[in-house]
C-alpha positions, 0 to 999 in steps of 0.5 A, a space after each residue: 373892634 379897635 386896635 392899638 397903634 404906637 409910633 415914635 415921635 420927636 418931642 417937637 412933633 409931640 409938643 405941637 400935637 398937644 397945642 393943637 389938641 388944646 386948641 381943638 378941645 380934643 385929646 391927643 389920641 383923638 386928634 392923631 386918629 382924626 389926622 390919620 383918618 383925613 390922610 387915609 381919605 386923601 390917599 384914597 382920593 388921590 389914588 382914584 383921581 390918578 385913575 380918573 386922569 388916566 381915563 381908566 375910570 369915570 368921575 363917579 367911579 373915582 368918587 365911588 372907589 374912594 368912598 366919597 360923593 361925586 361932589 367931594 371928588 370933583 372938588 378934589 380933582 379941581 383943587 389938584 387940577 386933575 382932568 380926564 384925558 382929552 379925546 382924540 379927533 377920531 373918537 370926537 367924530 365917532 361920538 358926533 356919528 353916534 349922537 346923530 344916529 341916536 337923533 335920527 332914530 328918534 325922529 324916525 320913531 
């Protein structure tokens, strides 16, 4: 089921929408719907990427939250220059010890 949403726009903005709709060969309503959906998706990706930047979620989790593929999320983060927080020296040492223990256990089996 769909609902109707109305909004006020300046004449100049409507003129631009009309020009784009002619160029894209779609009606103005479809164009506005397309733009809104794109912006909603962009907002969701930005929100998820911010959680990734803070280290609250992984890249895969961010993609899942935004309901996009991991590749789309990676591309978005690259384009927006968003990276995960760097681990501290202690975290790196802990990961190395953990990896060494796993390797040692594998060799003992």
